[in-house]
SEFIZA-3560 file (N, C-alpha, C; in Angstrom, 3 decimals):
REM SEFIZA-3560
<numar><xx>103.148</xx><yy>92.922</yy><zz>140.525</zz><atom>N</atom></numar>
<numar><xx>104.457</xx><yy>92.318</yy><zz>140.544</zz><atom>CA</atom></numar>
<numar><xx>104.328</xx><yy>90.878</yy><zz>140.086</zz><atom>C</atom></numar>
<numar><xx>105.268</xx><yy>90.455</yy><zz>139.286</zz><atom>N</atom></numar>
<numar><xx>105.315</xx><yy>89.076</yy><zz>138.822</zz><atom>CA</atom></numar>
<numar><xx>106.188</xx><yy>88.283</yy><zz>139.790</zz><atom>C</atom></numar>
<numar><xx>106.098</xx><yy>86.951</yy><zz>139.735</zz><atom>N</atom></numar>
<numar><xx>106.986</xx><yy>86.137</yy><zz>140.558</zz><atom>CA</atom></numar>
<numar><xx>108.414</xx><yy>86.267</yy><zz>140.045</zz><atom>C</atom></numar>
<numar><xx>109.370</xx><yy>86.156</yy><zz>140.980</zz><atom>N</atom></numar>
<numar><xx>110.766</xx><yy>86.208</yy><zz>140.545</zz><atom>CA</atom></numar>
<numar><xx>111.068</xx><yy>84.955</yy><zz>139.737</zz><atom>C</atom></numar>
<numar><xx>112.065</xx><yy>85.038</yy><zz>138.867</zz><atom>N</atom></numar>
<numar><xx>112.410</xx><yy>83.901</yy><zz>138.029</zz><atom>CA</atom></numar>
<numar><xx>113.910</xx><yy>83.847</yy><zz>137.868</zz><atom>C</atom></numar>
<numar><xx>114.561</xx><yy>82.735</yy><zz>138.018</zz><atom>N</atom></numar>
<numar><xx>113.978</xx><yy>81.480</yy><zz>138.506</zz><atom>CA</atom></numar>
<numar><xx>113.783</xx><yy>81.516</yy><zz>140.021</zz><atom>C</atom></numar>
<numar><xx>112.970</xx><yy>80.617</yy><zz>140.525</zz><atom>N</atom></numar>
<numar><xx>112.737</xx><yy>80.472</yy><zz>141.963</zz><atom>CA</atom></numar>
<numar><xx>112.405</xx><yy>79.012</yy><zz>142.218</zz><atom>C</atom></numar>
<numar><xx>113.230</xx><yy>78.248</yy><zz>142.892</zz><atom>N</atom></numar>
<numar><xx>114.487</xx><yy>78.590</yy><zz>143.553</zz><atom>CA</atom></numar>
<numar><xx>115.564</xx><yy>79.035</yy><zz>142.557</zz><atom>C</atom></numar>
<numar><xx>116.562</xx><yy>79.751</yy><zz>143.097</zz><atom>N</atom></numar>
<numar><xx>117.601</xx><yy>80.290</yy><zz>142.232</zz><atom>CA</atom></numar>
<numar><xx>118.978</xx><yy>80.095</yy><zz>142.846</zz><atom>C</atom></numar>
<numar><xx>120.002</xx><yy>80.195</yy><zz>141.997</zz><atom>N</atom></numar>
<numar><xx>121.401</xx><yy>80.183</yy><zz>142.410</zz><atom>CA</atom></numar>
<numar><xx>122.237</xx><yy>80.656</yy><zz>141.242</zz><atom>C</atom></numar>
<numar><xx>122.917</xx><yy>81.757</yy><zz>141.304</zz><atom>N</atom></numar>
<numar><xx>122.907</xx><yy>82.739</yy><zz>142.372</zz><atom>CA</atom></numar>
<numar><xx>122.128</xx><yy>83.998</yy><zz>142.019</zz><atom>C</atom></numar>
<numar><xx>121.456</xx><yy>84.034</yy><zz>140.841</zz><atom>N</atom></numar>
<numar><xx>120.793</xx><yy>85.262</yy><zz>140.404</zz><atom>CA</atom></numar>
<numar><xx>119.317</xx><yy>84.991</yy><zz>140.109</zz><atom>C</atom></numar>
<numar><xx>118.464</xx><yy>85.906</yy><zz>140.541</zz><atom>N</atom></numar>
<numar><xx>117.045</xx><yy>85.864</yy><zz>140.194</zz><atom>CA</atom></numar>
<numar><xx>116.637</xx><yy>87.245</yy><zz>139.695</zz><atom>C</atom></numar>
<numar><xx>115.589</xx><yy>87.273</yy><zz>138.885</zz><atom>N</atom></numar>
<numar><xx>115.105</xx><yy>88.530</yy><zz>138.317</zz><atom>CA</atom></numar>
<numar><xx>113.726</xx><yy>88.839</yy><zz>138.877</zz><atom>C</atom></numar>
<numar><xx>113.566</xx><yy>90.048</yy><zz>139.397</zz><atom>N</atom></numar>
<numar><xx>112.290</xx><yy>90.526</yy><zz>139.908</zz><atom>CA</atom></numar>
<numar><xx>111.693</xx><yy>91.436</yy><zz>138.842</zz><atom>C</atom></numar>
<numar><xx>110.463</xx><yy>91.121</yy><zz>138.421</zz><atom>N</atom></numar>
<numar><xx>109.808</xx><yy>91.896</yy><zz>137.362</zz><atom>CA</atom></numar>
<numar><xx>108.566</xx><yy>92.572</yy><zz>137.926</zz><atom>C</atom></numar>
<numar><xx>108.323</xx><yy>93.805</yy><zz>137.466</zz><atom>N</atom></numar>
<numar><xx>107.148</xx><yy>94.535</yy><zz>137.926</zz><atom>CA</atom></numar>
<numar><xx>106.714</xx><yy>95.553</yy><zz>136.880</zz><atom>C</atom></numar>
<numar><xx>105.423</xx><yy>95.892</yy><zz>136.922</zz><atom>N</atom></numar>
<numar><xx>104.836</xx><yy>96.864</yy><zz>136.005</zz><atom>CA</atom></numar>
<numar><xx>104.410</xx><yy>98.088</yy><zz>136.794</zz><atom>C</atom></numar>
<numar><xx>104.739</xx><yy>99.248</yy><zz>136.294</zz><atom>N</atom></numar>
<numar><xx>104.305</xx><yy>100.498</yy><zz>136.923</zz><atom>CA</atom></numar>
<numar><xx>103.265</xx><yy>101.160</yy><zz>136.029</zz><atom>C</atom></numar>
<numar><xx>102.017</xx><yy>101.260</yy><zz>136.492</zz><atom>N</atom></numar>
<numar><xx>100.990</xx><yy>101.907</yy><zz>135.674</zz><atom>CA</atom></numar>
<numar><xx>101.169</xx><yy>103.422</yy><zz>135.588</zz><atom>C</atom></numar>
<numar><xx>101.890</xx><yy>103.993</yy><zz>136.529</zz><atom>N</atom></numar>
<numar><xx>102.146</xx><yy>105.440</yy><zz>136.525</zz><atom>CA</atom></numar>
<numar><xx>103.491</xx><yy>105.708</yy><zz>137.174</zz><atom>C</atom></numar>
<numar><xx>104.033</xx><yy>106.895</yy><zz>136.959</zz><atom>N</atom></numar>
<numar><xx>105.297</xx><yy>107.274</yy><zz>137.595</zz><atom>CA</atom></numar>
<numar><xx>105.145</xx><yy>107.145</yy><zz>139.103</zz><atom>C</atom></numar>
<numar><xx>106.115</xx><yy>106.510</yy><zz>139.756</zz><atom>N</atom></numar>
<numar><xx>106.002</xx><yy>106.250</yy><zz>141.196</zz><atom>CA</atom></numar>
<numar><xx>107.371</xx><yy>106.216</yy><zz>141.843</zz><atom>C</atom></numar>
<numar><xx>107.366</xx><yy>106.464</yy><zz>143.165</zz><atom>N</atom></numar>
<numar><xx>108.541</xx><yy>106.193</yy><zz>143.975</zz><atom>CA</atom></numar>
<numar><xx>108.517</xx><yy>104.700</yy><zz>144.271</zz><atom>C</atom></numar>
<numar><xx>109.553</xx><yy>103.972</yy><zz>143.855</zz><atom>N</atom></numar>
<numar><xx>109.594</xx><yy>102.514</yy><zz>143.984</zz><atom>CA</atom></numar>
<numar><xx>110.646</xx><yy>102.121</yy><zz>145.004</zz><atom>C</atom></numar>
<numar><xx>110.264</xx><yy>101.213</yy><zz>145.897</zz><atom>N</atom></numar>
<numar><xx>111.196</xx><yy>100.643</yy><zz>146.867</zz><atom>CA</atom></numar>
<numar><xx>111.062</xx><yy>99.127</yy><zz>146.804</zz><atom>C</atom></numar>
<numar><xx>112.182</xx><yy>98.443</yy><zz>146.606</zz><atom>N</atom></numar>
<numar><xx>112.204</xx><yy>96.983</yy><zz>146.662</zz><atom>CA</atom></numar>
<numar><xx>113.242</xx><yy>96.598</yy><zz>147.701</zz><atom>C</atom></numar>
<numar><xx>112.792</xx><yy>95.851</yy><zz>148.722</zz><atom>N</atom></numar>
<numar><xx>113.650</xx><yy>95.469</yy><zz>149.836</zz><atom>CA</atom></numar>
<numar><xx>113.581</xx><yy>93.959</yy><zz>150.017</zz><atom>C</atom></numar>
<numar><xx>114.731</xx><yy>93.356</yy><zz>150.297</zz><atom>N</atom></numar>
<numar><xx>114.812</xx><yy>91.914</yy><zz>150.560</zz><atom>CA</atom></numar>
<numar><xx>115.115</xx><yy>91.718</yy><zz>152.035</zz><atom>C</atom></numar>
<numar><xx>114.369</xx><yy>90.795</yy><zz>152.661</zz><atom>N</atom></numar>
<numar><xx>114.502</xx><yy>90.494</yy><zz>154.087</zz><atom>CA</atom></numar>
<numar><xx>114.830</xx><yy>89.024</yy><zz>154.276</zz><atom>C</atom></numar>
<numar><xx>115.532</xx><yy>88.711</yy><zz>155.374</zz><atom>N</atom></numar>
<numar><xx>115.692</xx><yy>87.308</yy><zz>155.757</zz><atom>CA</atom></numar>
<numar><xx>114.469</xx><yy>86.892</yy><zz>156.563</zz><atom>C</atom></numar>
<numar><xx>114.426</xx><yy>85.644</yy><zz>156.999</zz><atom>N</atom></numar>
<numar><xx>113.243</xx><yy>85.129</yy><zz>157.690</zz><atom>CA</atom></numar>
<numar><xx>113.097</xx><yy>85.682</yy><zz>159.107</zz><atom>C</atom></numar>
<numar><xx>114.103</xx><yy>86.374</yy><zz>159.605</zz><atom>N</atom></numar>
<numar><xx>113.998</xx><yy>87.027</yy><zz>160.910</zz><atom>CA</atom></numar>
<numar><xx>113.538</xx><yy>88.477</yy><zz>160.771</zz><atom>C</atom></numar>
<numar><xx>113.275</xx><yy>88.895</yy><zz>159.532</zz><atom>N</atom></numar>
<numar><xx>112.792</xx><yy>90.250</yy><zz>159.300</zz><atom>CA</atom></numar>
<numar><xx>113.886</xx><yy>91.288</yy><zz>159.168</zz><atom>C</atom></numar>
<numar><xx>115.139</xx><yy>90.857</yy><zz>159.128</zz><atom>N</atom></numar>
<numar><xx>116.246</xx><yy>91.803</yy><zz>158.963</zz><atom>CA</atom></numar>
<numar><xx>116.423</xx><yy>92.156</yy><zz>157.491</zz><atom>C</atom></numar>
<numar><xx>116.718</xx><yy>93.421</yy><zz>157.228</zz><atom>N</atom></numar>
<numar><xx>116.951</xx><yy>93.851</yy><zz>155.851</zz><atom>CA</atom></numar>
<numar><xx>118.254</xx><yy>93.240</yy><zz>155.355</zz><atom>C</atom></numar>
<numar><xx>118.179</xx><yy>92.560</yy><zz>154.222</zz><atom>N</atom></numar>
<numar><xx>119.353</xx><yy>91.969</yy><zz>153.584</zz><atom>CA</atom></numar>
<numar><xx>119.890</xx><yy>92.919</yy><zz>152.519</zz><atom>C</atom></numar>
<numar><xx>118.966</xx><yy>93.448</yy><zz>151.700</zz><atom>N</atom></numar>
<numar><xx>119.387</xx><yy>94.316</yy><zz>150.607</zz><atom>CA</atom></numar>
<numar><xx>118.260</xx><yy>95.274</yy><zz>150.235</zz><atom>C</atom></numar>
<numar><xx>118.626</xx><yy>96.525</yy><zz>150.022</zz><atom>N</atom></numar>
<numar><xx>117.700</xx><yy>97.517</yy><zz>149.463</zz><atom>CA</atom></numar>
<numar><xx>118.024</xx><yy>97.614</yy><zz>147.977</zz><atom>C</atom></numar>
<numar><xx>117.265</xx><yy>96.885</yy><zz>147.161</zz><atom>N</atom></numar>
<numar><xx>117.570</xx><yy>96.817</yy><zz>145.734</zz><atom>CA</atom></numar>
<numar><xx>117.239</xx><yy>98.106</yy><zz>144.999</zz><atom>C</atom></numar>
<numar><xx>116.077</xx><yy>98.687</yy><zz>145.297</zz><atom>N</atom></numar>
<numar><xx>115.612</xx><yy>99.864</yy><zz>144.580</zz><atom>CA</atom></numar>
<numar><xx>115.049</xx><yy>100.850</yy><zz>145.583</zz><atom>C</atom></numar>
<numar><xx>115.349</xx><yy>102.105</yy><zz>145.389</zz><atom>N</atom></numar>
<numar><xx>114.727</xx><yy>103.179</yy><zz>146.154</zz><atom>CA</atom></numar>
<numar><xx>114.855</xx><yy>104.436</yy><zz>145.304</zz><atom>C</atom></numar>
<numar><xx>113.936</xx><yy>104.570</yy><zz>144.325</zz><atom>N</atom></numar>
<numar><xx>114.054</xx><yy>105.685</yy><zz>143.393</zz><atom>CA</atom></numar>
<numar><xx>112.717</xx><yy>105.992</yy><zz>142.734</zz><atom>C</atom></numar>
<numar><xx>112.624</xx><yy>107.186</yy><zz>142.208</zz><atom>N</atom></numar>
<numar><xx>111.470</xx><yy>107.586</yy><zz>141.409</zz><atom>CA</atom></numar>
<numar><xx>111.640</xx><yy>106.947</yy><zz>140.039</zz><atom>C</atom></numar>
<numar><xx>110.582</xx><yy>106.261</yy><zz>139.551</zz><atom>N</atom></numar>
<numar><xx>110.684</xx><yy>105.590</yy><zz>138.259</zz><atom>CA</atom></numar>
<numar><xx>109.494</xx><yy>105.957</yy><zz>137.387</zz><atom>C</atom></numar>
<numar><xx>109.735</xx><yy>105.967</yy><zz>136.075</zz><atom>N</atom></numar>
<numar><xx>108.676</xx><yy>106.231</yy><zz>135.111</zz><atom>CA</atom></numar>
<numar><xx>107.812</xx><yy>104.998</yy><zz>134.919</zz><atom>C</atom></numar>
<numar><xx>106.578</xx><yy>105.201</yy><zz>134.496</zz><atom>N</atom></numar>
<numar><xx>105.660</xx><yy>104.098</yy><zz>134.233</zz><atom>CA</atom></numar>
<numar><xx>106.252</xx><yy>103.157</yy><zz>133.190</zz><atom>C</atom></numar>
<numar><xx>105.900</xx><yy>101.868</yy><zz>133.290</zz><atom>N</atom></numar>
<numar><xx>106.352</xx><yy>100.896</yy><zz>132.303</zz><atom>CA</atom></numar>
<numar><xx>106.707</xx><yy>99.572</yy><zz>132.942</zz><atom>C</atom></numar>
<numar><xx>107.209</xx><yy>98.687</yy><zz>132.098</zz><atom>N</atom></numar>
<numar><xx>107.615</xx><yy>97.353</yy><zz>132.508</zz><atom>CA</atom></numar>
<numar><xx>109.055</xx><yy>97.419</yy><zz>132.996</zz><atom>C</atom></numar>
<numar><xx>109.307</xx><yy>96.908</yy><zz>134.192</zz><atom>N</atom></numar>
<numar><xx>110.639</xx><yy>97.018</yy><zz>134.805</zz><atom>CA</atom></numar>
<numar><xx>111.114</xx><yy>95.653</yy><zz>135.281</zz><atom>C</atom></numar>
<numar><xx>112.409</xx><yy>95.525</yy><zz>135.441</zz><atom>N</atom></numar>
<numar><xx>112.980</xx><yy>94.325</yy><zz>136.062</zz><atom>CA</atom></numar>
<numar><xx>114.309</xx><yy>94.699</yy><zz>136.706</zz><atom>C</atom></numar>
<numar><xx>114.656</xx><yy>93.935</yy><zz>137.722</zz><atom>N</atom></numar>
<numar><xx>115.945</xx><yy>94.112</yy><zz>138.392</zz><atom>CA</atom></numar>
<numar><xx>116.424</xx><yy>92.738</yy><zz>138.833</zz><atom>C</atom></numar>
<numar><xx>117.732</xx><yy>92.542</yy><zz>138.806</zz><atom>N</atom></numar>
<numar><xx>118.300</xx><yy>91.263</yy><zz>139.232</zz><atom>CA</atom></numar>
<numar><xx>118.870</xx><yy>91.383</yy><zz>140.633</zz><atom>C</atom></numar>
<numar><xx>118.745</xx><yy>90.296</yy><zz>141.388</zz><atom>N</atom></numar>
<numar><xx>119.390</xx><yy>90.189</yy><zz>142.696</zz><atom>CA</atom></numar>
<numar><xx>120.379</xx><yy>89.038</yy><zz>142.623</zz><atom>C</atom></numar>
<numar><xx>121.619</xx><yy>89.300</yy><zz>143.005</zz><atom>N</atom></numar>
<numar><xx>122.694</xx><yy>88.316</yy><zz>142.883</zz><atom>CA</atom></numar>
<numar><xx>123.028</xx><yy>87.643</yy><zz>144.208</zz><atom>C</atom></numar>
<numar><xx>122.053</xx><yy>87.563</yy><zz>145.126</zz><atom>N</atom></numar>
<numar><xx>122.210</xx><yy>86.866</yy><zz>146.405</zz><atom>CA</atom></numar>
<numar><xx>123.331</xx><yy>87.447</yy><zz>147.260</zz><atom>C</atom></numar>
<numar><xx>123.437</xx><yy>88.784</yy><zz>147.241</zz><atom>N</atom></numar>
<numar><xx>124.388</xx><yy>89.451</yy><zz>148.122</zz><atom>CA</atom></numar>
<numar><xx>123.624</xx><yy>90.470</yy><zz>148.969</zz><atom>C</atom></numar>
<numar><xx>124.249</xx><yy>90.848</yy><zz>150.091</zz><atom>N</atom></numar>
<numar><xx>123.616</xx><yy>91.844</yy><zz>150.962</zz><atom>CA</atom></numar>
<numar><xx>124.070</xx><yy>93.247</yy><zz>150.541</zz><atom>C</atom></numar>
<numar><xx>123.694</xx><yy>94.244</yy><zz>151.333</zz><atom>N</atom></numar>
<numar><xx>124.045</xx><yy>95.632</yy><zz>150.994</zz><atom>CA</atom></numar>
<numar><xx>125.547</xx><yy>95.895</yy><zz>151.060</zz><atom>C</atom></numar>
<numar><xx>126.308</xx><yy>94.996</yy><zz>151.676</zz><atom>N</atom></numar>
<numar><xx>127.777</xx><yy>95.133</yy><zz>151.733</zz><atom>CA</atom></numar>
<numar><xx>128.449</xx><yy>94.300</yy><zz>150.641</zz><atom>C</atom></numar>
<numar><xx>127.633</xx><yy>93.803</yy><zz>149.693</zz><atom>N</atom></numar>
<numar><xx>128.102</xx><yy>92.988</yy><zz>148.564</zz><atom>CA</atom></numar>
<numar><xx>128.715</xx><yy>91.663</yy><zz>149.009</zz><atom>C</atom></numar>
<numar><xx>128.270</xx><yy>91.157</yy><zz>150.165</zz><atom>N</atom></numar>
<numar><xx>128.718</xx><yy>89.857</yy><zz>150.665</zz><atom>CA</atom></numar>
<numar><xx>127.665</xx><yy>88.809</yy><zz>150.310</zz><atom>C</atom></numar>
<numar><xx>128.091</xx><yy>87.599</yy><zz>149.908</zz><atom>N</atom></numar>
<numar><xx>127.118</xx><yy>86.561</yy><zz>149.575</zz><atom>CA</atom></numar>
<numar><xx>126.279</xx><yy>86.184</yy><zz>150.799</zz><atom>C</atom></numar>
<numar><xx>124.996</xx><yy>85.920</yy><zz>150.582</zz><atom>N</atom></numar>
<numar><xx>124.116</xx><yy>85.489</yy><zz>151.670</zz><atom>CA</atom></numar>
<numar><xx>123.984</xx><yy>83.968</yy><zz>151.630</zz><atom>C</atom></numar>
<numar><xx>123.517</xx><yy>83.388</yy><zz>152.733</zz><atom>N</atom></numar>
<numar><xx>123.413</xx><yy>81.941</yy><zz>152.822</zz><atom>CA</atom></numar>
<numar><xx>122.143</xx><yy>81.433</yy><zz>152.142</zz><atom>C</atom></numar>
<numar><xx>122.135</xx><yy>80.146</yy><zz>151.861</zz><atom>N</atom></numar>
<numar><xx>120.945</xx><yy>79.507</yy><zz>151.299</zz><atom>CA</atom></numar>
<numar><xx>119.777</xx><yy>79.688</yy><zz>152.246</zz><atom>C</atom></numar>
<numar><xx>118.572</xx><yy>79.707</yy><zz>151.689</zz><atom>N</atom></numar>
<numar><xx>117.399</xx><yy>79.805</yy><zz>152.543</zz><atom>CA</atom></numar>
<numar><xx>116.266</xx><yy>80.544</yy><zz>151.890</zz><atom>C</atom></numar>
<numar><xx>115.252</xx><yy>80.809</yy><zz>152.695</zz><atom>N</atom></numar>
<numar><xx>114.051</xx><yy>81.500</yy><zz>152.255</zz><atom>CA</atom></numar>
<numar><xx>114.203</xx><yy>82.997</yy><zz>152.511</zz><atom>C</atom></numar>
<numar><xx>113.871</xx><yy>83.793</yy><zz>151.517</zz><atom>N</atom></numar>
<numar><xx>113.927</xx><yy>85.250</yy><zz>151.628</zz><atom>CA</atom></numar>
<numar><xx>112.584</xx><yy>85.834</yy><zz>151.226</zz><atom>C</atom></numar>
<numar><xx>112.277</xx><yy>86.986</yy><zz>151.783</zz><atom>N</atom></numar>
<numar><xx>111.042</xx><yy>87.704</yy><zz>151.487</zz><atom>CA</atom></numar>
<numar><xx>111.428</xx><yy>88.999</yy><zz>150.776</zz><atom>C</atom></numar>
<numar><xx>110.686</xx><yy>89.359</yy><zz>149.743</zz><atom>N</atom></numar>
<numar><xx>110.924</xx><yy>90.663</yy><zz>149.131</zz><atom>CA</atom></numar>
<numar><xx>109.615</xx><yy>91.435</yy><zz>149.030</zz><atom>C</atom></numar>
<numar><xx>109.721</xx><yy>92.736</yy><zz>149.231</zz><atom>N</atom></numar>
<numar><xx>108.550</xx><yy>93.608</yy><zz>149.140</zz><atom>CA</atom></numar>
<numar><xx>108.809</xx><yy>94.671</yy><zz>148.084</zz><atom>C</atom></numar>
<numar><xx>107.749</xx><yy>95.025</yy><zz>147.390</zz><atom>N</atom></numar>
<numar><xx>107.805</xx><yy>96.151</yy><zz>146.466</zz><atom>CA</atom></numar>
<numar><xx>106.753</xx><yy>97.145</yy><zz>146.911</zz><atom>C</atom></numar>
<numar><xx>107.157</xx><yy>98.404</yy><zz>146.976</zz><atom>N</atom></numar>
<numar><xx>106.240</xx><yy>99.496</yy><zz>147.276</zz><atom>CA</atom></numar>
<numar><xx>106.338</xx><yy>100.486</yy><zz>146.125</zz><atom>C</atom></numar>
<numar><xx>105.183</xx><yy>100.816</yy><zz>145.561</zz><atom>N</atom></numar>
<numar><xx>105.122</xx><yy>101.786</yy><zz>144.474</zz><atom>CA</atom></numar>
<numar><xx>103.866</xx><yy>102.618</yy><zz>144.703</zz><atom>C</atom></numar>
<numar><xx>104.051</xx><yy>103.850</yy><zz>145.139</zz><atom>N</atom></numar>
<numar><xx>102.901</xx><yy>104.679</yy><zz>145.486</zz><atom>CA</atom></numar>
<numar><xx>102.155</xx><yy>104.048</yy><zz>146.656</zz><atom>C</atom></numar>
<numar><xx>100.856</xx><yy>103.813</yy><zz>146.495</zz><atom>N</atom></numar>
<numar><xx>100.040</xx><yy>103.192</yy><zz>147.543</zz><atom>CA</atom></numar>
<numar><xx>100.055</xx><yy>101.665</yy><zz>147.471</zz><atom>C</atom></numar>
<numar><xx>100.719</xx><yy>101.103</yy><zz>146.470</zz><atom>N</atom></numar>
<numar><xx>100.734</xx><yy>99.660</yy><zz>146.238</zz><atom>CA</atom></numar>
<numar><xx>101.884</xx><yy>99.014</yy><zz>147.000</zz><atom>C</atom></numar>
<numar><xx>101.586</xx><yy>97.916</yy><zz>147.696</zz><atom>N</atom></numar>
<numar><xx>102.616</xx><yy>97.130</yy><zz>148.381</zz><atom>CA</atom></numar>
<numar><xx>102.330</xx><yy>95.659</yy><zz>148.159</zz><atom>C</atom></numar>
<numar><xx>103.365</xx><yy>94.883</yy><zz>147.847</zz><atom>N</atom></numar>
<numar><xx>103.202</xx><yy>93.440</yy><zz>147.718</zz><atom>CA</atom></numar>
<numar><xx>104.437</xx><yy>92.751</yy><zz>148.269</zz><atom>C</atom></numar>
<numar><xx>104.218</xx><yy>91.580</yy><zz>148.861</zz><atom>N</atom></numar>
<numar><xx>105.288</xx><yy>90.780</yy><zz>149.454</zz><atom>CA</atom></numar>
<numar><xx>105.269</xx><yy>89.392</yy><zz>148.859</zz><atom>C</atom></numar>
<numar><xx>106.464</xx><yy>88.861</yy><zz>148.534</zz><atom>N</atom></numar>
<numar><xx>106.567</xx><yy>87.513</yy><zz>147.980</zz><atom>CA</atom></numar>
<numar><xx>107.785</xx><yy>86.806</yy><zz>148.578</zz><atom>C</atom></numar>
<numar><xx>107.822</xx><yy>85.482</yy><zz>148.394</zz><atom>N</atom></numar>
<numar><xx>108.923</xx><yy>84.658</yy><zz>148.896</zz><atom>CA</atom></numar>
<numar><xx>109.787</xx><yy>84.180</yy><zz>147.745</zz><atom>C</atom></numar>
<numar><xx>111.057</xx><yy>83.934</yy><zz>148.060</zz><atom>N</atom></numar>
<numar><xx>111.962</xx><yy>83.309</yy><zz>147.100</zz><atom>CA</atom></numar>
<numar><xx>112.951</xx><yy>82.433</yy><zz>147.853</zz><atom>C</atom></numar>
<numar><xx>113.476</xx><yy>81.431</yy><zz>147.159</zz><atom>N</atom></numar>
<numar><xx>114.364</xx><yy>80.454</yy><zz>147.794</zz><atom>CA</atom></numar>
<numar><xx>115.714</xx><yy>80.461</yy><zz>147.080</zz><atom>C</atom></numar>
<numar><xx>116.779</xx><yy>80.623</yy><zz>147.879</zz><atom>N</atom></numar>
<numar><xx>118.146</xx><yy>80.545</yy><zz>147.366</zz><atom>CA</atom></numar>
<numar><xx>118.692</xx><yy>79.165</yy><zz>147.721</zz><atom>C</atom></numar>
<numar><xx>119.041</xx><yy>78.383</yy><zz>146.686</zz><atom>N</atom></numar>
<numar><xx>119.644</xx><yy>77.060</yy><zz>146.878</zz><atom>CA</atom></numar>
<numar><xx>121.070</xx><yy>77.104</yy><zz>146.351</zz><atom>C</atom></numar>
<numar><xx>122.003</xx><yy>76.641</yy><zz>147.188</zz><atom>N</atom></numar>
<numar><xx>123.404</xx><yy>76.610</yy><zz>146.735</zz><atom>CA</atom></numar>
<numar><xx>123.863</xx><yy>75.184</yy><zz>146.612</zz><atom>C</atom></numar>
//
């Protein structure tokens, strides 16, 4: 997984990742209390270079507040966690 860009961001950031093989991919964004903010991706995807944008909204399409967020990507046996900052 590459770092999101831009970071800090307002109001959109792009998460980029490479899949070496077909995998079930899950990308989840959490607040600093560990609560799920948004489930961006949860699908079977083909190998290749991928990207997805997050527009700083939760799963109910409501804007989230400024602050530090954590995102995780899971693809097969691979898991990675990174931080991003939303500045308004």
